[in-house]
C-alpha positions as CSV (number, residue, x, y, z in Angstrom):
1,M,37.4,-43.8,1.7
2,S,35.9,-40.6,0.1
3,T,34.9,-40.5,-3.6
4,L,36.6,-37.2,-4.0
5,D,39.8,-38.1,-2.1
6,G,42.5,-39.0,-4.7
7,A,40.1,-38.2,-7.7
8,R,40.6,-36.3,-10.7
9,I,37.8,-34.1,-11.0
10,V,36.4,-31.9,-13.6
11,V,34.2,-28.9,-13.1
12,T,32.4,-27.4,-15.9
13,G,31.4,-23.9,-15.1
14,G,33.8,-23.8,-12.3
15,A,34.8,-20.2,-12.4
16,G,31.4,-19.2,-12.3
17,F,29.5,-18.3,-9.1
18,I,28.3,-21.9,-7.5
19,G,31.1,-23.3,-9.5
20,S,34.2,-21.6,-7.9
21,H,32.8,-22.4,-4.4
22,T,32.6,-25.8,-5.2
23,V,36.4,-25.7,-6.4
24,D,37.1,-24.1,-3.0
25,A,35.5,-26.7,-1.2
26,L,36.7,-29.7,-3.3
27,L,40.6,-28.3,-2.6
28,A,40.2,-27.0,0.9
29,T,38.1,-29.5,2.6
30,R,38.8,-32.8,0.6
31,A,42.4,-34.2,-0.7
32,P,41.6,-34.8,-4.8
33,A,44.6,-35.5,-6.9
34,H,43.6,-33.1,-9.5
35,V,40.9,-30.1,-10.1
36,L,40.2,-28.9,-13.6
37,V,37.7,-26.3,-14.2
38,L,36.4,-25.7,-17.8
39,D,34.7,-22.5,-18.3
40,T,34.1,-20.0,-21.2
41,L,34.6,-16.9,-18.7
42,D,31.5,-15.5,-20.1
43,N,30.1,-15.4,-16.9
44,G,32.5,-16.8,-14.7
45,S,36.0,-15.0,-14.0
46,A,39.4,-16.5,-13.4
47,E,39.6,-14.1,-10.4
48,N,37.1,-16.1,-8.7
49,L,40.0,-19.2,-8.8
50,S,43.0,-16.8,-8.1
51,R,43.7,-18.3,-4.7
52,W,44.3,-21.8,-6.5
53,E,46.7,-20.4,-9.7
54,A,49.8,-21.9,-7.6
55,D,48.4,-24.8,-6.7
56,P,49.6,-28.2,-8.6
57,R,46.2,-30.0,-8.0
58,F,44.4,-27.0,-10.3
59,T,44.1,-26.3,-13.6
60,L,41.7,-24.1,-15.8
61,V,40.9,-24.4,-19.3
62,V,38.9,-21.9,-21.1
63,G,36.4,-23.2,-23.5
64,D,33.1,-24.3,-24.6
65,I,31.1,-27.1,-23.1
66,R,29.6,-27.9,-26.7
67,D,32.9,-28.4,-28.2
68,R,33.1,-32.4,-27.9
69,K,36.7,-32.8,-28.9
70,L,37.6,-30.3,-26.1
71,V,35.2,-31.8,-23.8
72,D,36.7,-35.6,-24.4
73,S,40.0,-34.1,-23.9
74,V,39.4,-32.5,-20.8
75,L,37.3,-35.4,-19.5
76,S,39.9,-38.1,-20.5
77,G,40.9,-40.1,-17.2
78,A,38.6,-37.8,-15.1
79,D,36.7,-39.7,-12.1
80,V,34.3,-37.4,-11.2
81,V,32.4,-34.7,-12.9
82,F,30.7,-31.5,-11.4
83,H,28.5,-30.3,-14.4
84,L,27.6,-26.6,-13.3
85,A,28.3,-24.9,-16.7
86,C,25.1,-23.0,-17.8
87,L,23.7,-19.6,-19.3
88,G,21.3,-17.8,-16.9
89,V,17.4,-17.4,-16.7
90,R,17.5,-13.7,-17.8
91,H,19.7,-14.7,-20.8
92,S,17.2,-16.9,-21.9
93,L,14.6,-14.1,-22.5
94,H,16.5,-12.6,-25.0
95,N,18.5,-15.4,-26.6
96,P,16.5,-18.7,-26.0
97,V,18.6,-20.6,-28.9
98,D,22.1,-20.1,-27.5
99,N,20.8,-20.8,-23.7
100,H,19.3,-24.0,-25.2
101,E,22.4,-25.0,-27.0
102,V,24.3,-24.4,-23.7
103,N,21.9,-25.8,-21.2
104,A,20.1,-28.6,-23.1
105,T,22.4,-29.7,-25.8
106,G,25.8,-28.9,-23.7
107,S,24.7,-30.9,-20.9
108,L,24.2,-33.6,-23.2
109,T,27.7,-33.2,-24.9
110,V,29.2,-33.4,-21.3
111,A,27.0,-36.4,-20.1
112,L,28.0,-38.3,-23.3
113,A,31.8,-37.5,-22.8
114,A,31.6,-38.7,-19.2
115,R,30.0,-42.1,-20.2
116,D,32.8,-42.7,-22.5
117,A,35.4,-41.4,-20.0
118,G,34.1,-44.0,-17.7
119,V,33.6,-41.6,-14.7
120,T,32.9,-43.1,-11.5
121,R,30.3,-40.1,-10.5
122,F,28.4,-37.5,-12.6
123,I,26.7,-34.7,-10.8
124,H,24.7,-32.9,-12.8
125,V,23.8,-29.4,-11.0
126,S,20.4,-28.3,-12.4
127,S,17.8,-25.5,-10.6
128,S,14.5,-24.9,-9.2
129,E,13.3,-23.2,-12.3
130,V,12.5,-26.6,-13.6
131,F,9.6,-26.8,-11.5
132,G,8.3,-23.3,-12.4
133,T,5.7,-21.7,-10.0
134,A,4.8,-23.9,-6.6
135,R,1.7,-25.8,-6.9
136,T,2.2,-27.1,-3.6
137,V,5.0,-26.3,-0.7
138,P,7.5,-27.3,0.4
139,M,8.3,-28.7,-3.0
140,D,9.8,-31.9,-2.9
141,E,11.6,-34.2,-5.9
142,N,8.1,-35.2,-7.2
143,H,6.7,-31.8,-7.6
144,P,5.4,-31.4,-10.9
145,T,7.9,-29.9,-13.6
146,W,6.3,-26.9,-15.5
147,P,9.4,-24.5,-16.4
148,E,8.2,-20.8,-16.9
149,T,11.2,-20.2,-19.2
150,V,13.5,-21.6,-22.1
151,Y,16.0,-21.8,-19.2
152,G,14.0,-24.1,-16.8
153,A,13.2,-26.1,-20.0
154,G,16.9,-26.4,-20.9
155,K,17.9,-27.2,-17.2
156,L,14.9,-29.7,-17.0
157,A,16.5,-31.5,-20.5
158,G,19.7,-31.6,-19.3
159,E,18.5,-33.4,-16.2
160,A,16.6,-36.0,-18.6
161,Y,19.8,-36.6,-20.5
162,S,21.8,-37.1,-17.2
163,R,19.2,-39.7,-16.1
164,A,19.0,-41.4,-19.3
165,M,23.1,-42.0,-19.2
166,F,21.8,-43.5,-15.6
167,R,19.4,-46.0,-17.0
168,T,20.8,-46.9,-20.6
169,Y,24.3,-47.0,-19.7
170,G,24.6,-47.2,-15.7
171,M,26.5,-44.2,-15.4
172,P,26.8,-43.2,-11.7
173,V,24.7,-40.0,-11.8
174,V,23.3,-37.9,-9.0
175,V,20.8,-34.9,-10.4
176,V,20.9,-32.2,-7.8
177,R,18.2,-29.2,-7.8
178,P,19.3,-26.4,-5.8
179,F,17.1,-23.8,-4.9
180,N,18.1,-19.6,-5.1
181,T,21.8,-19.4,-4.2
182,Y,23.7,-16.2,-2.7
183,G,27.0,-15.4,-1.2
184,T,30.1,-13.8,-2.3
185,R,30.9,-13.6,-5.9
186,S,27.4,-13.8,-7.0
187,H,26.2,-12.0,-10.3
188,V,25.6,-8.4,-10.6
189,E,26.2,-7.1,-13.9
190,G,24.3,-8.5,-17.0
191,D,21.8,-10.9,-17.8
192,S,23.2,-13.1,-14.7
193,G,22.6,-10.6,-12.0
194,E,19.9,-11.7,-9.5
195,I,17.9,-9.7,-6.6
196,I,20.2,-10.1,-3.7
197,P,23.7,-8.8,-5.2
198,R,21.6,-6.4,-7.5
199,T,20.2,-4.5,-4.8
200,I,22.9,-4.7,-2.4
201,V,25.0,-2.8,-4.7
202,R,22.0,-0.4,-5.5
203,M,21.4,0.6,-1.7
204,I,25.3,0.5,-1.3
205,N,25.3,3.6,-3.7
206,G,22.3,4.9,-1.9
207,E,19.6,4.2,-5.1
208,R,16.3,2.6,-4.0
209,P,15.7,-1.4,-5.0
210,V,13.8,-2.5,-7.6
211,L,10.9,-4.7,-7.5
212,Y,8.8,-6.3,-10.2
213,G,5.2,-7.0,-10.0
214,D,4.0,-6.4,-6.3
215,G,7.0,-8.0,-5.0
216,S,5.3,-10.8,-3.3
217,Q,7.1,-13.5,-5.1
218,T,9.1,-15.8,-2.9
219,R,12.4,-17.4,-3.4
220,D,14.1,-20.6,-0.9
221,F,17.5,-18.6,-0.5
222,M,20.4,-20.8,0.6
223,H,23.9,-19.8,1.0
224,V,26.7,-21.1,-1.6
225,S,28.7,-22.6,1.0
226,D,25.5,-24.9,1.9
227,T,24.9,-25.3,-1.6
228,A,28.4,-26.1,-2.5
229,A,28.8,-28.5,0.9
230,G,25.5,-30.3,-0.5
231,L,26.8,-30.9,-4.0
232,L,30.0,-32.6,-2.2
233,A,28.2,-34.5,0.1
234,L,26.0,-36.2,-2.8
235,A,28.7,-36.9,-4.7
236,E,30.0,-39.0,-1.6
237,C,26.5,-40.7,-1.2
238,E,26.2,-44.1,-2.6
239,E,22.6,-43.9,-2.2
240,A,22.2,-40.9,-4.0
241,I,23.4,-42.6,-7.2
242,G,20.2,-42.4,-10.0
243,R,18.3,-39.9,-7.8
244,T,17.1,-36.5,-8.2
245,V,17.7,-34.6,-5.2
246,T,16.3,-31.0,-3.9
247,I,18.4,-29.0,-2.0
248,G,17.0,-26.0,-0.3
249,T,16.2,-24.5,3.5
250,G,12.7,-24.8,3.2
251,V,12.2,-21.1,4.3
252,E,10.1,-18.9,2.1
253,T,11.3,-15.6,1.7
254,S,9.5,-12.7,-0.5
255,M,11.1,-10.1,-2.5
256,R,9.9,-7.5,-0.1
257,E,11.5,-9.0,2.9
258,V,14.7,-9.2,0.9
259,C,14.8,-6.0,0.6
260,R,14.5,-5.1,4.2
261,L,16.9,-7.5,5.2
262,I,19.5,-5.6,3.0
263,A,18.2,-2.2,4.3
264,D,18.7,-3.3,8.0
265,A,22.0,-4.5,7.3
266,L,22.9,-1.2,5.6
267,D,21.0,1.1,8.1
268,R,19.2,2.4,5.4
269,P,15.1,2.0,6.1
270,D,14.6,5.3,3.8
271,L,15.4,3.2,0.7
272,T,12.1,1.8,0.0
273,P,11.4,-0.5,-2.9
274,R,10.8,1.1,-6.4
275,M,8.0,-1.0,-8.1
276,L,8.3,-1.9,-12.0
277,P,6.0,-4.1,-14.2
278,A,6.2,-7.6,-13.4
279,R,9.2,-9.5,-15.1
280,P,8.5,-11.9,-18.1
281,G,8.8,-15.6,-17.2
282,D,9.0,-14.8,-13.4
283,V,8.3,-17.9,-11.0
284,L,6.0,-16.6,-8.2
285,R,6.7,-19.0,-5.5
286,L,9.3,-21.4,-4.7
287,C,10.2,-23.2,-1.3
288,A,12.1,-26.6,-0.9
289,D,11.6,-29.8,0.8
290,G,15.0,-30.6,1.9
291,S,14.3,-33.9,3.5
292,T,15.6,-36.4,0.9
293,M,18.9,-34.5,1.0
294,A,18.8,-34.4,4.9
295,R,18.2,-38.2,5.0
296,L,20.6,-39.3,2.3
297,T,23.7,-37.0,3.8
298,G,22.7,-35.6,7.1
299,L,23.5,-32.2,5.8
300,T,21.1,-29.2,6.4
301,P,21.8,-25.5,5.8
302,N,23.8,-23.9,8.3
303,V,23.5,-20.0,7.2
304,V,20.7,-18.1,8.5
305,L,19.3,-15.7,5.4
306,A,19.7,-12.8,7.3
307,D,23.3,-13.3,8.7
308,G,24.3,-14.2,4.9
309,I,22.9,-11.1,3.8
310,A,24.8,-9.0,6.3
311,D,28.3,-10.9,5.4
312,L,27.5,-10.4,1.7
313,V,27.0,-6.6,2.2
314,D,30.2,-6.4,4.1
315,W,31.7,-8.0,1.2
316,F,30.3,-5.8,-1.2
317,Q,31.2,-2.9,0.9
318,A,34.9,-3.9,1.0
319,R,35.0,-3.7,-3.0
320,A,34.6,-1.0,-5.4
321,T,30.9,-1.0,-6.3
322,S,30.4,2.4,-8.0
323,N,31.3,1.4,-11.3
324,M,29.1,-1.8,-11.3
325,L,26.4,-1.7,-13.9
326,V,22.8,-2.3,-12.0
327,T,20.2,-1.3,-14.8
328,D,16.1,-1.8,-14.1
329,T,16.1,-4.5,-16.3
330,N,18.6,-7.1,-17.5
331,W,16.9,-8.9,-20.4
332,E,16.0,-7.8,-23.7
333,P,12.3,-7.1,-24.7
334,S,10.2,-10.3,-25.1
335,G,9.6,-10.0,-28.6
336,V,13.6,-10.4,-29.4
337,S,13.9,-14.1,-30.6
338,T,17.5,-14.8,-31.7
């Protein structure tokens, strides 16, 4: 029997981009007894979960993972926790203290509550940002961790707290490091916005895309459907307990190539990139080694980047994008330290 079938599941950050797709995958492809989402709705949106509003298996609780009393209440009786709640990498540039408190201290709060609740599986969702810039590629689980930002450092601390729950208390933990995820519901506005959705919105509105530095930075882009499927598969994998698992496509794509793929999908080759100075704390190179994931679960990514971008372009074109705010820089000056 699946770990998830019949389970009482909590998804922190479940109204966000990856979180809401994880909820979709849980309720659409598994048979949980109940899925409860805990989210502040600061970056996430109740609209992302609207298809489940009338489903008796679903509950949304608006609240903060730093509130231990609330987290204890939410996790009471839970079997499985998917911990995705976090603040993003650009947010950490202008508000490093809050970023740390959510990503590191908040993760410890959730992990301790999960320990006390006696959960049967705890999936801590980390980030490829813990690695910093690649020293060697592809990057497996043993690649050195040298974060470039407070975000990466906080995510690494959250990993360490989760592993401590396994080593000290025997809590069944899986730490997952997804590489760069894209797809529907991805963030455009504010400090959560990332290159693919921001570039699509710019170009739909006839604006040139923006790149930083020389645009040669690379990422390993994985479609959100593959990311969510990977999280569920690892939750159901007994051999994954106690492990840290990297998930990605193993395909390295430059920022310039991303812009070209979006231009192709929109048939706007005239919208060439506008170059700006390098972003602070920008990782220069990322490319995943997903062999551990494939060996443990048998899963490999299904969506090719060009196809995923074309689908995402269609999704954005079906929505009102003219009012979306896409600034050149979505972070405060590096001198700000609140």
